[in-house]
C-alpha positions in Angstrom: 68.4 99.1 228.7 68.7 98.9 232.4 68.5 94.6 232.2 71.5 95.2 229.8 73.3 97.2 231.9 72.8 95.8 235.0 74.2 92.2 233.4 77.2 94.5 231.6 77.8 95.6 235.3 77.7 92.6 236.7 74.6 92.5 238.8 72.9 88.9 239.3 69.2 88.5 237.9 68.0 89.0 241.2 69.3 92.1 241.8 68.5 93.6 238.6 65.0 92.6 239.3 64.9 94.5 242.1 66.3 97.8 240.8 63.8 97.4 238.1 61.1 97.2 240.7 62.0 99.8 242.2 62.6 102.3 239.4 59.2 101.4 237.5 56.8 100.4 240.7 53.8 98.7 239.6 54.5 100.0 235.7 57.3 97.1 236.1 57.7 93.9 233.9 57.4 90.7 235.4 59.6 89.1 237.1 59.1 86.0 234.7 59.6 88.5 232.0 62.3 90.5 233.3 64.4 86.8 233.8 63.8 86.0 230.3 65.3 89.1 229.0 68.0 88.9 231.4 68.9 85.7 230.2 69.2 86.9 226.5 71.3 89.9 227.4 73.6 87.5 229.7 73.7 85.1 226.9 74.6 87.5 224.1 71.4 87.0 222.2 69.2 90.5 222.6 72.0 93.0 221.2 69.9 94.2 218.0 68.3 97.4 218.2 65.1 96.1 217.8 65.9 93.8 220.9 66.5 96.7 222.5 63.3 98.4 221.6 61.3 95.7 222.5 62.5 95.7 226.2 61.6 99.4 226.5 58.3 98.8 225.2 57.8 96.4 228.3 58.8 98.7 230.6 56.4 101.4 229.5 53.7 98.8 229.8 54.4 95.2 231.4 51.0 94.0 229.8 52.4 94.7 226.4 51.3 90.9 224.4 54.6 89.1 222.3 52.2 89.9 219.0 52.1 93.8 220.1 55.6 93.7 220.1 56.1 92.2 216.9 53.8 94.1 215.2 55.3 97.6 216.4 58.8 96.5 215.1 57.6 95.0 212.2 59.4 91.4 213.3 58.2 87.8 213.8 56.1 86.8 217.0 58.5 84.1 217.6 61.8 86.7 217.4 60.1 88.5 220.6 61.1 86.4 223.5 
C-alpha cells in the first residue's frame, strides 16, 4: 500500500524507495522489486486487491518468491510481477 500511496501522492520512484527503506529497514523489499511495483501502480496495472495483497506479502519478507506469492493468493505465477 505504501507504494500505491506514494504514486498517488506524486512521489518519484527514488523518493518512494527511500521512504520504504526508512520505514522497513532491513526487511524492505529490494530496489528492483520496488521499481517493478512502482511502475505497475504508476501505469495503472496494479489496482486489484490481489496485487495489493502481494505487495504486502513482499513487505513482510522481501525474500518471498513469486511462486510463494502466487500460491498464497491462488493466482498464476505470471500474474505476479
